[in-house]
C-alpha positions in Angstrom: 188.9 139.5 40.9 188.6 142.9 41.8 185.6 143.2 44.9 183.3 146.0 45.1 182.5 147.5 48.3 178.6 148.0 49.3 179.7 151.4 49.4 180.8 151.1 45.7 177.4 149.4 44.8 175.5 152.2 46.3 177.1 154.6 44.6 176.7 153.0 41.2 173.0 152.1 41.9 172.3 156.1 42.9 174.2 157.1 39.4 172.1 154.7 37.4 168.6 156.1 39.1 170.0 159.7 38.6 170.7 159.3 35.0 167.7 157.6 33.9 165.9 160.0 35.9 167.5 162.6 33.6 166.5 161.2 30.3 163.1 161.5 31.3 162.8 164.7 32.3 164.5 165.9 29.1 162.6 163.0 27.3 164.9 161.1 26.0 164.1 157.0 25.0 167.0 154.5 25.2 164.9 151.9 24.3 165.8 150.3 26.7 162.4 149.8 28.0 160.8 147.9 24.6 163.5 145.8 24.9 162.9 144.5 28.5 159.0 144.3 27.7 159.8 142.1 24.3 162.0 139.8 26.8 159.4 139.8 29.4 156.8 138.6 26.5 159.3 135.6 25.4 159.5 134.2 28.8 155.7 134.7 29.0 155.5 132.3 25.8 158.1 130.0 27.3 156.0 129.4 30.6 152.7 129.3 28.6 153.7 126.3 26.2 155.2 124.6 29.4 152.5 124.8 31.4 149.9 123.5 28.5 152.5 121.1 28.2 152.1 119.8 30.7 148.4 120.4 31.6 147.8 118.5 28.7 149.8 115.5 29.6 147.6 115.8 33.3 144.6 115.7 30.9 145.8 112.6 28.8 146.7 110.5 32.3 143.2 111.6 33.7 141.6 110.4 30.5 143.5 106.9 30.3 142.4 106.2 34.2 138.8 107.2 33.4 139.2 104.7 30.1 140.5 101.8 32.7 137.8 102.5 35.3 134.8 102.5 32.7 134.2 106.7 33.0 132.8 108.2 29.8 133.4 111.6 28.9 130.7 113.9 27.1 133.4 115.4 25.3 132.6 119.3 26.6 135.4 121.4 27.9 135.5 124.3 30.1 138.3 126.7 29.4 138.7 127.2 33.1 137.5 131.3 33.0 134.0 131.1 32.2 132.5 128.8 35.3 129.0 128.3 33.6 127.5 128.5 30.1 124.8 131.2 30.1 122.3 131.5 27.7 120.9 134.8 28.8 120.7 137.4 31.1 117.7 137.5 32.7 118.3 139.8 35.5 119.2 143.2 34.0 118.9 146.3 35.8 117.0 147.2 32.9 114.4 145.2 30.9 117.0 145.5 27.4 115.0 142.1 25.8 116.7 142.0 22.9 118.8 139.3 24.3 116.9 138.2 27.1 113.6 138.1 26.4 114.9 134.8 23.5 115.1 132.9 26.7 111.6 133.3 28.3 109.9 132.5 24.8 112.0 129.2 25.3 114.5 130.1 22.8 118.1 130.0 23.2 120.1 132.8 22.3 123.3 130.9 21.8 123.9 130.4 18.4 126.2 127.1 19.5 123.3 125.6 21.4 120.0 126.5 19.1 116.2 125.2 19.1 114.3 125.5 22.4 115.6 125.0 26.0 114.0 121.7 27.3 112.7 123.4 30.9 110.5 126.2 28.9 106.8 125.5 27.9 105.1 129.1 27.8 105.3 132.3 25.7 105.9 135.8 26.5 102.3 136.3 24.8 99.5 137.0 27.5 97.6 133.6 28.2 93.7 133.4 27.6 93.4 131.4 31.2 95.6 132.1 34.3 97.4 129.0 34.0 100.1 128.7 36.7 103.4 126.3 36.7 106.5 126.0 38.2 108.0 126.2 34.6 107.3 129.6 35.0 109.8 130.7 37.3 113.1 128.2 36.3 114.2 131.0 33.5 114.4 133.2 37.2 115.6 130.1 39.6 118.6 129.4 36.8 119.0 132.8 36.5 119.4 133.1 40.5 121.8 130.6 41.0 124.1 131.6 37.9 124.6 134.7 40.2 124.9 132.9 43.1 127.7 130.9 41.4 129.3 133.6 38.8 127.4 137.0 37.9 129.2 139.5 35.2 128.9 142.2 38.3 131.1 141.2 41.2 133.7 139.8 39.2 134.7 143.5 37.7 135.8 144.1 41.1 138.4 141.5 41.1 141.7 141.1 39.2 141.4 140.6 36.2 141.7 136.8 34.9 144.7 135.8 32.7 144.8 133.3 29.8 148.3 132.6 31.3 150.2 132.7 34.5 152.9 135.8 34.7 155.5 134.6 37.1 153.5 136.5 39.9 152.7 134.9 42.8 149.5 137.6 43.6 147.5 136.5 40.1 144.4 134.5 40.3 146.6 131.2 38.6 149.0 130.3 41.7 152.5 128.9 41.8 152.4 125.4 40.4 155.3 123.1 40.3 155.7 122.6 36.4 159.8 122.0 35.8 162.7 123.1 37.6 163.8 125.4 34.6 160.2 127.1 35.2 160.8 127.2 38.7 164.1 128.5 38.3 162.8 131.2 36.1 160.1 132.5 38.8 162.9 133.2 41.8 165.2 135.1 39.2 162.1 137.3 38.3 161.5 137.4 42.1 164.8 138.4 42.8 164.6 141.0 39.7 161.6 142.6 41.1 162.1 142.8 44.6 165.8 143.5 44.7 166.3 145.6 41.7 163.1 147.1 40.4 161.4 147.7 43.3 164.2 149.7 45.3 164.9 151.3 42.2 161.2 152.6 41.2 161.1 153.7 44.8 164.4 155.8 44.2 162.7 157.2 41.5 159.7 158.0 42.9 161.7 160.2 45.8 163.1 162.2 43.2 160.1 162.9 41.5 156.7 161.2 41.2 156.1 162.9 37.6 159.4 161.0 36.8 158.8 157.8 37.7 155.1 157.7 36.2 157.0 158.9 32.9 159.9 156.7 32.6 158.5 153.5 34.3 155.2 153.5 31.8 155.0 152.2 28.2 151.9 154.4 27.4 151.1 154.2 23.8 148.7 157.1 22.4 146.5 156.4 19.4 144.9 159.1 17.2 146.3 162.1 19.3 144.6 164.5 16.6 141.9 163.9 19.1 143.5 165.2 22.2 140.6 167.1 24.4 140.6 170.7 24.1 138.2 172.4 26.3 135.3 171.0 27.3 134.9 167.7 29.6 137.4 164.7 29.1 135.5 161.2 30.1 137.4 157.9 30.4 137.0 154.5 31.5 138.5 153.9 35.3 140.6 151.2 36.8 143.0 153.3 39.1 143.8 156.6 40.2 147.2 156.2 37.7 144.7 156.8 35.2 145.2 160.9 35.6 149.0 160.2 35.7 148.9 158.0 32.3 146.8 161.0 31.0 148.7 164.1 32.1 151.8 162.9 30.4 150.3 164.0 27.5 148.1 166.9 27.8 147.0 169.2 31.0 143.8 169.1 32.7 141.6 170.0 35.5 140.7 167.1 38.0 137.0 166.4 39.4 136.1 163.4 41.2 135.0 161.3 44.7 137.4 163.1 48.1 139.3 160.6 49.7 141.3 159.9 53.1 144.8 158.2 53.8 147.8 159.1 51.6 145.3 159.5 48.3 144.0 162.6 50.7 147.1 164.0 51.1 148.1 163.9 47.6 144.6 165.2 46.8 144.9 168.1 49.0 148.5 168.8 47.3 147.2 168.9 43.7 144.1 171.1 44.9 146.6 173.7 45.6 148.6 173.9 42.7 145.5 173.9 40.3 141.6 174.4 40.0 140.7 170.8 40.7 138.0 170.1 42.7 136.9 167.3 44.8 133.5 166.3 46.4 131.2 163.7 48.2 128.9 161.8 45.6 126.4 160.7 48.3 125.8 164.5 49.5 123.6 166.1 47.2 124.4 169.6 47.8 128.4 168.8 46.7 127.2 167.5 43.6 125.0 170.4 43.1 128.2 173.0 43.4 130.1 170.8 41.7 127.8 170.8 38.7 127.6 175.0 38.8 131.3 174.8 38.7 131.8 172.8 36.2 129.6 174.6 33.7 131.7 178.3 34.7 135.0 176.2 34.4 134.0 174.8 30.6 132.6 178.2 29.5 136.0 180.1 29.9 137.9 178.6 26.8 141.5 179.4 28.0 140.8 177.0 31.1 142.6 173.1 30.6 139.7 170.2 29.7 138.0 168.9 32.7 139.0 165.3 33.2 136.3 163.0 35.2 135.8 159.6 35.3 131.8 158.9 35.1 131.2 155.2 36.2 132.2 156.8 39.8 134.8 153.8 40.9 137.5 151.0 40.2 136.7 148.3 37.5 139.0 145.6 36.7 139.6 147.0 33.2 137.7 144.5 31.5 134.3 146.5 30.7 132.9 149.8 31.0 130.0 149.8 34.0 127.2 153.1 34.3 127.6 156.3 33.6 127.1 158.8 36.1 124.6 161.3 33.3 125.8 164.5 35.6 128.7 165.5 33.2 126.4 164.8 30.4 123.6 167.3 31.6 125.5 169.8 31.4 125.4 170.8 27.4 129.8 171.2 27.0 131.3 169.3 24.1 132.5 165.2 25.2 136.1 164.1 24.7 135.5 160.2 24.7 139.3 158.6 26.0 139.4 154.9 26.3 142.3 153.0 28.8 143.2 149.7 28.4 146.4 148.3 30.5 148.3 144.7 29.8 147.4 142.7 32.2 150.6 140.2 31.7 153.0 142.6 32.8 150.9 144.0 36.2 147.8 144.1 37.6 146.6 148.1 36.9 143.4 147.8 38.8 142.8 149.4 42.7 140.8 147.1 44.7 139.8 149.6 47.3 137.8 147.6 49.5 140.6 145.1 49.9 143.7 147.5 49.5 145.1 151.1 50.6 146.7 153.4 48.0 149.9 152.7 49.5 149.2 148.8 49.3 148.5 149.2 46.1 151.4 151.4 45.1 153.5 148.8 46.4 152.1 145.8 44.0 152.2 148.7 41.3 156.1 149.3 42.2 156.5 145.5 42.1 155.3 144.7 39.1 157.1 143.6 36.0 155.8 147.0 34.2 152.9 149.5 33.4 152.4 148.6 29.7 148.7 150.5 28.7 147.1 152.1 25.3 145.0 155.4 25.8 142.8 155.9 22.7 141.7 159.4 22.0 138.3 159.3 20.3 136.3 162.0 18.3 134.6 164.9 20.5 130.7 164.2 21.0 127.9 166.1 21.2 124.3 165.4 22.7 121.8 165.3 19.9 118.7 167.2 20.0 116.1 165.5 22.1 118.6 163.2 23.5 118.4 162.9 27.3 121.5 162.7 29.6 121.0 159.4 30.0 120.9 158.0 26.7 123.9 160.4 25.9 126.1 158.8 28.5 125.5 155.4 27.5 126.5 156.3 23.9 129.5 157.9 25.0 130.3 154.8 27.0 129.6 152.2 24.1 131.8 154.1 22.0 134.6 154.1 24.8 134.0 150.5 25.0 134.2 149.5 21.4 137.2 151.3 20.8 139.3 149.9 24.4 138.1 146.4 23.6 136.2 146.0 26.6 132.4 144.9 27.7 129.9 147.4 27.6 127.9 146.8 31.1 124.2 148.5 32.2 125.4 148.1 35.6 126.3 150.5 38.4 129.5 149.9 39.3 128.7 151.8 43.0 126.9 148.2 43.5 129.9 146.7 45.2 129.2 149.3 47.9 125.4 149.2 48.1 122.1 147.1 47.5 120.6 147.3 43.9 117.9 149.8 43.7 114.3 148.5 44.3 113.3 149.8 40.8 115.5 147.3 39.4 113.6 144.3 41.5 110.3 145.8 40.4 111.4 145.4 36.8 112.1 141.8 37.4 108.9 141.3 39.5 106.9 143.0 36.5 108.7 140.8 33.7 107.2 137.6 35.7 103.8 138.9 36.4 103.3 139.7 32.5 103.1 136.2 31.9 99.8 135.2 34.3 98.0 138.7 32.9 94.9 138.4 31.1 93.0 140.0 28.0 
């Protein structure tokens, strides 16, 4: 045995960091990242099987105990991710009532639960006589209770729920003792992430932020023939590192919300290097200046495309929320891009209301990996007679479809502000329409 001094170990460690950084700069791929990801997937699958087997044993044991005590089961199961079962969404921001009016008519929109709803005894058609009953309000009472328990908006501002535990203690699935072998794997994974990967990534970041992201992020670009060329590039927004992921394959000018703290320092450095534009969404004067600058930018064919995230806030990568119409009202060609992170290797969502940017970076640096798929969609242009809002919704739907995301009509700013008064008025009109007479 030859003892290795601490100095020798540090020297070898630093040498490996610089060698890997050099490979990243010249674009040489050793294939180690792919092997690392495949190994992680096998470990996750092993853990999933062990956890499911333990859960099944507990379920059988509980059923046997219930049978001994005379308790009957209705046979319905819950997948653990959907707390409540909805027939429809009544309280929508717009009356898109191809899906919600079915419930008002007393019919279930769920094919698994056909037939009339037992509590509905009214029709959407105006009655001949004004006949109010408490039954008429049950739709809204039910929707209100559902929203209190689990609505489809605020859950988009929390970490995405996983089907199985990925051996990270900060996920929605907390640590639970299953077996000694699985616990040992979790401990080894903890040591790997915090003793080896975390300092390794910090050193790579110190040698160059772009080098770190190029090497550490495993990015797969799809349909590169649709890579943006001029105009405006719009994408769904999960994290500030969306910008880095897209910049690894193309050059963009950035337009976005002005931030403070460490991220604000980065924005100041970026604007000194290129023609980026930061503004305050709450300032009407700032928005007008941005619109004029964007028109000037897209008119110059020699300038790179503008990259903007129309949602205006970070969403947890399970859905796409309302697009602001500003960038769609300029008249430029729109290049849609869909971004989808793999949550099994780490949660890329930045919950800015809970963590500052440095805390978020520490979570990313100590995760298993950053794995992301990026799809370039064909360019889209505004059709004759199409409003900016309709155009924005059409682009949003294409991004959601390509990325396998849920297409929501809600405004992402709801996590910071109250619902608009006109949305409340629409629901009041919908309810009042049931009692109008001819």
